[in-house]
N, C-alpha and C positions, 0 to 999 in steps of 0.2 A: 813654125811653132803653135798651130794651132792643127794644121795634118800631125804632127809627130802627137801630141792628145792624141784628135781623134783613133789612133791607130790603138791607144792604150785605154780607151773608153772604159773598159773592161774591167781593166785594176784600177780605175779612179771613179767613183760614185759621185761627185762633185766634177766631172769632165768637161757635157754638157755649157754648163755655166761658167764654166772658163774660159770655151772655149770663146764662149758669151762674150765675157769682159774684152779678148784680144779681135775681137769684132767690132765691138764701142769704139777702143783703143783704132784702130786703123781707120773708124768715122765713118762705119759700114751698119747703121742701125739694121736695117731691113736684113743683113745675114747675121747680127745678134740677135733678132729675133726669133730668126728659125734654128738656132741652139736654145735659147731660156724654151721654147718653145717644148723641144725637145729634151729638154731640162726636166721640165713640170710633167713630159710623160713619163719619162724616167725618177720619178718620186724624191725631185732632190731636194734640200734644204732649202727652204726658203729665205730663209733669212740671211741669203746671200744676196736677193736682191735689194739691203739696206746695204749695202758698200757703195760708196763715196763715186766707184769707179763706172757705175751704174749713172748718175749725176745726168750725164748728157743724150740719156736716153729717156730718161724719165719721165716729160711732157709729152713722148711718144702714144697713141693712143696704143698701141697692142703694147705696148709694154702695161699701159694701169688698167688695159682687160688680164693680164697677166695677173696682175697684182690683187683687184677685183676675185679670181676666178678663184685664189690661195688665201686670200679673206684676208690680204693686208691693206694696209691704209695709203689709198693714191694720191 
């Protein structure tokens, strides 16, 4: 599923963040953060980070740093 979304990134402006959600669900926070940083670089809609799907990595220092860079409370 992640590979399918990755191949269609140019068609979906939220693809990187959606791929990150998949990796959170798979229990791979490092890969999730890789994709969240790509989403940040692509200027994604940061409100996606408020979704409960990101709760498992909410305490991760990298996630908190991303929230800080965007200007969202962490």
